C-alpha positions as CSV (number, residue, x, y, z in Angstrom):
1,M,27.5,-17.9,-14.2
2,T,29.5,-16.6,-11.3
3,T,28.1,-15.5,-8.0
4,P,28.9,-11.8,-7.2
5,N,31.1,-11.0,-4.3
6,P,28.7,-10.4,-1.4
7,S,30.4,-7.2,-0.2
8,K,30.3,-5.7,-3.8
9,Q,26.7,-6.9,-4.1
10,S,25.8,-5.3,-0.8
11,Y,27.6,-2.1,-1.7
12,W,25.7,-1.7,-5.0
13,Q,22.4,-2.8,-3.5
14,H,22.8,0.0,-1.0
15,H,23.5,2.5,-3.8
16,L,20.6,1.3,-5.9
17,Q,18.2,1.6,-3.0
18,S,19.5,5.1,-2.1
19,W,19.2,6.2,-5.7
20,Q,15.6,5.0,-5.9
21,T,14.6,7.1,-2.9
22,S,16.8,10.1,-3.8
23,G,14.6,11.4,-6.6
24,L,17.7,12.1,-8.7
25,S,18.5,10.8,-12.1
26,Q,21.0,8.0,-12.4
27,A,23.6,10.5,-13.8
28,A,23.0,13.0,-11.0
29,Y,23.2,10.4,-8.3
30,C,26.4,8.9,-9.8
31,N,27.9,12.3,-10.1
32,H,27.1,13.2,-6.5
33,H,28.5,9.9,-5.2
34,Q,31.5,9.9,-7.6
35,L,30.3,6.6,-9.2
36,K,30.9,5.6,-12.8
37,I,27.5,5.5,-14.5
38,A,28.4,2.5,-16.6
39,T,29.3,0.5,-13.5
40,F,26.1,1.7,-11.8
41,G,24.1,0.5,-14.8
42,Y,25.9,-2.8,-14.9
43,W,25.1,-3.5,-11.3
44,R,21.6,-2.3,-11.6
45,S,20.8,-4.7,-14.4
46,K,22.7,-7.5,-12.7
47,L,20.8,-7.1,-9.4
48,V,17.5,-6.8,-11.2
49,R,18.2,-10.0,-13.1
50,A,19.2,-11.8,-9.9
51,G,16.0,-10.6,-8.2
52,R,13.9,-11.9,-11.1
53,S,15.7,-15.3,-10.9
54,A,14.9,-15.6,-7.2
55,E,11.3,-14.7,-7.8
56,E,11.0,-17.3,-10.6
57,A,12.6,-20.0,-8.3
58,R,10.0,-19.4,-5.6
59,P,7.0,-21.8,-5.8
60,A,3.8,-20.1,-6.7
61,L,1.0,-19.8,-4.2
62,T,-1.8,-22.1,-5.2
63,L,-5.3,-21.7,-4.0
64,V,-7.4,-24.9,-3.7
65,P,-11.2,-25.1,-3.6
66,V,-12.7,-25.7,-0.2
67,S,-16.2,-26.8,0.8
68,R,-18.1,-27.1,4.0
69,S,-20.4,-30.1,4.5
70,S,-24.0,-29.0,5.0
71,G,-24.8,-31.6,7.6
72,R,-22.3,-30.3,10.2
73,Q,-21.7,-26.9,11.7
74,P,-18.0,-25.9,12.1
75,S,-16.6,-25.4,15.5
76,P,-16.2,-21.7,16.5
77,A,-12.4,-21.9,16.1
78,V,-12.8,-22.9,12.5
79,A,-15.6,-20.4,11.7
80,D,-13.5,-17.5,13.2
81,F,-10.4,-18.0,11.0
82,L,-9.4,-18.8,7.5
83,V,-6.5,-21.2,7.8
84,M,-3.9,-21.5,5.1
85,H,-1.2,-24.2,4.9
86,S,1.7,-24.3,2.5
87,P,3.5,-27.3,1.1
88,G,6.6,-25.8,2.8
89,G,5.0,-26.2,6.2
90,W,3.9,-22.7,7.3
91,R,0.4,-22.0,8.6
92,L,-1.4,-18.7,8.4
93,D,-4.6,-18.1,10.5
94,I,-6.5,-15.1,9.2
95,P,-9.4,-13.7,11.1
96,A,-12.7,-14.2,9.3
97,T,-13.5,-10.6,10.0
98,L,-10.6,-9.3,8.1
99,P,-11.9,-6.8,5.5
100,L,-11.9,-8.1,2.0
101,P,-9.5,-5.4,0.6
102,V,-6.9,-6.3,3.2
103,L,-7.3,-10.0,2.5
104,S,-6.8,-9.3,-1.2
105,Q,-3.6,-7.4,-0.5
106,L,-2.3,-10.2,1.7
107,L,-3.0,-12.8,-0.9
108,R,-1.3,-10.7,-3.6
109,A,1.7,-10.3,-1.3
110,L,2.0,-14.0,-0.8
111,S,1.9,-14.9,-4.5
């Protein structure tokens, strides 16, 4: 499998994003921008496949069970934040007061 020319890929990525926000059909967008619809469709499927491959290659977020020992109170710094570490080395300190729906959205975005 060959890697697409970066300038061509960027050109078509721009057109695909513009089409998605335009509200036009593919045919109308291509007609307006004087693009061949077959070429537009080719690049659309190629970039969608490339995006899926990149997502599949990304390691999945894995949650691990945690427990707090009952004999010891956590320090205020620990109690105020939920701390997440990744195998890749990043650390995310999330305020414990973060509303549950926001935390849920954040975890979905990370996975």
